[in-house]
C-alpha positions, 0 to 999 in steps of 0.5 A: 732436797727439793729441786726448784728453779731458784730455791723458792726465791724466783718470780715464777709460779713454781718458786712462788709455790715452793716459797709458800711451802717453805713458810708453811713447813716452818710453821709446823712445830713437829720438825719431823721432816727436814727440807732443803730447797736447792736451785736447779736453774738459778735466777740469772741467764739460762746459760748458767743453769748447767752449773746449778744442775751440777751443784745440785747433783754434788749436794745430793752426793754429799748428803747421800754419803753423809746419810742425810738424804732420804728423798729428792722432790723434783718440780717439773715443767717442760723444755729446759726444766725437763732437760735439767730434771732428766739429769737430776732424776738419773743421778738420783737413780744412780745414787739409789735415792727415791724421788718424787716428780711434781708436774707443773707444766701447762703445755706438757702434753704437747712437749712430751712426744707421743713417738718412741724417740729418745726424748719420749723414752727418757721422759718415760723412764724418769716417770717410771723410776719415780717413787711418787708422782704429784699432779695438779688435777684429774686431767693430768693424772689421766695424761700421765697414766696413759703415757706410763701405765705402770705409774698408776698406783703412784699417781696422786692429785694435790692441787696447788695451794696459797696461804690465807691473804695477809691483807683483808679484802677491801675491793675497788670501792665505787668502781668495780676493779677487774684484775689480771695477774700473769705473764702478758702474752697470747697464751694467757688470753691477753689479746682477748681480754683487751678486746673484751674490755674494749667492748665494755668501754660504754659501760660505766663503773669499772676499771682494770689492772693488767699486771705482769711481765712480758709484752707490756709495752705492746699492751699499753699501745693496744690499750691506747688504741682502744681508748682504754689507757686511762681506765686500765692500769698496766704496772708491769711485774709486781712483787709479792707485796704488790700482788697482795695489795692488788688482790685486796683492792680488786673485785674480779680476777680474770684469767682467760688463758688458752692453756694452764696446769693449775694457775696460782693467780686463780687460787690467790684470788679465791683465797681473797674472795674475788669473783673469778672469770677464767677458762676451763683449761688444764685442772682449773675446772677441778677447783672452779665450778661454773656458776658456783665458785666462778664463771667459766668461758671458752678460751678465745671467746671474746664475746663470752668473756665480755658478757661474763665481766659485764654480768659481774660488774652489773650484779654486786650480789653475784660477785659477793656470792661467787667470791664467798664460795671461792673463799670457802673452797680455798679454806677447805681445799687450797690452803698451804697448811694442809698442803704442806702436811700432804706433801710431808705424808707423800715424802715419808711414804716414798722414802720409807718404801725406798728404804724397805726396797733397799734393804731387800 
């Protein structure tokens, strides 16, 4: 059983990852692993989430009693996600069901207290009790190992993955198309992006799209004040098909975030062969090498962001070079087919170890 916010059918990054995983598993012919994706939060009001947690636990119990549950995969982020997963992990331990933790949260270092308070102890126990722990990059492996040293042998790095794009890459045509995909908020660096685009106003030959939910109305007002309303589209939240079309029609993906774990938008852009301009936060440097598979700029540095975007607008050969290198990296390391096989191998190993432990 896989605990995911809306059973892989929601709008967030974890659900998008799990939906891609579901598709990749369906394409594997051996059927060696039977996977059920179950909501732990739901798509509606967060007030209903305790009922989803209860439903998840009841399904765990029924499957365990029926001899049909070998392992629980727990997708984990901060705040409400952790509180819900503490319950699910404790219930798994009570039922003697092995579980794998999959850490996604961008702000988990700030969320997990360094004191010896109740929350810190509960989180530590959840990690210590996991049969396997998946993190998205080296920075997160080191973080968990420092907090719970006994988990060192159970930690494994598995970067996020996305499928090969359904649409061929066409680009923006005569006008270089700069794309932002993500929540419209300060953490994603949207104010700095607006300021950088304002600094490019005198440069011809580009347009931009800032797509995502969040502070959309404020963004439109800010762009209007900068005189960019006609040059920067703000379509709001975009569905899966809309995102595919935007990636196909873009030349540059920029994500100037202040904090991330490992952003799906960057991996999707790499899959499409876009030139990347992003920040070296979270595990992003594990997949984006500055000057090789993208350009990295310091978070919060408007001038560095402006210069990187201007360089790519004015240098088509560099855009193509970085985009092709990003595409190759995606096919080698970040495609969902190998990703699904890796997760199946982890599940099998942890479940087998759990059965052997139970037989002693």
